[in-house]
Steps between C-alpha positions, in 0.01 A plus 500: 500500500538843340729788583395670823785748541704677232815673625641754255866562587699782346836398351753786502571615855271245664654171395824671396741733681468790259676733742819311419447532124385861470848652480595261222178579315576871519857454379399285202222743411741793492744303287226424246383862502853620436530268201171630356568869563871517423464565124260789567714635782833485319694363796625142525255270677739449793529875556126554466432213739695678774294814440180296516616343826542848648154602377350178638652556843380860505145396407503227764608746769216734405247219515614361834497851644122518449371166365131590526555752218633242254350192341504254213288673237311315227254668266507821701397324824709371788523123518706502821684725740876504457591348836281189493753260349863470402418445132232770514754749635728414209218548248395831654860620507545411133176676408593813696847507347368436148242777523775746592735375228241502222400855587863612479605288199231458231738280299478241778127464434568437132756233587259324737216522248724333242614228741154436648250585225208301643296723726268367773495795738741793466870508418618524861271222629575275204874550544491416870282193430738382229803534726326316785378204296821466301738499793300314765476216247882483507526448876558155650236394753539656844218354705438584863615207719144405596355517148529134406370369832197727485415403143537128575275534805231672294528252213449215745190654659176338389268731308759780488608661174817710532549734205800722429424861409732706283509799268771320306435247227404164643775306323774684688341427836423139410866450407620643831248298702636192328823540693315434828430134417138522613295176525278615213476807275341809646274721292631843403269795446728707278486843339229613743593868454420613851670824395273558197283800582200621300336831584205410274407191704296505819546197728186371674635583846443776752772564755347823629766728360473826304389269217378142554820365342742716702612343829613771740748296703614796709559872456804446277398191301205433267490187283320499165314174436433544127689186393272316256737219397570405860131526590418251224767261629367515856141457385594191299687356799182467703253405228494138619399605851840443662597725788783719374784663693788706360852510645756759392778731615348830384162665543400722206572256217378158622321579826274804485253371240445161670430680827243720325337184363481342846783255429740438791846642436812401693788747473840336542726714717835560330800725566339761274139491627403860590317575822201647319433166328516313830263754650254448216496126570443554870195716427337292224269211600623284208868584540778363713878506515695177450823537694665198335423317178513176699198617701274488194349149538398566861367845411282350228343268758367805684315606185298179488 
């Protein structure tokens, strides 16, 4: 019997407690930045790191004071609002801080260009991506307590295909999943680039916004759905006719595009879930809030 249901489960923040790792990610990122920028700055890396910590805290205060005005920017478009996730807040804070620093210190840009010569997007976005992927790969696994039980339950379901979704490279996630001692390997859909925005691409959706690809969530929040790499991944996931559902801890990156495609999306409630995201789920016919990760198997039964 073939696959009837494919459950795409986000990794960072959904299976893992990223809120407990975000501070460490920020600290390691600032340490690496200080090492890169110190020769151009002229101060020892330890001294510069303290200055960067002050700048990081100041940027974070600004963002949290009005989070709807700040977001994770890629290719000139917003991939996510700043307050949607603990890691996303760190990325947005780094980008905001870097934009200020590069404007004030042109030599910093030269140092970053030399350290990170390969360009995918722009210098700020590429730097924040580099810091995220480098340092999250260094963390030991920190799974939510219910993660293993949920994955085992889904693996044991007949005709169910659980798949792990991540923007990271699949080998990192496969290695971390290996620590759970699952009854069989679980497929990883890696490097899905939910954050990769392309203003030249028009998704075949219409969410009734100012443009067909702009979802007006509420007066303060509009989500851009022009994410071609992620669209291709979602399209491939249902090519065999399986019913697909997506489960994640944030809305803009993993959730908005599935909803626009008519794919059920379950938003895991976390300590950092903003009220506007919960409200969006309450209003959308394909959306719902998952109060606990352990509720996922039962919630999937209601989608049958």
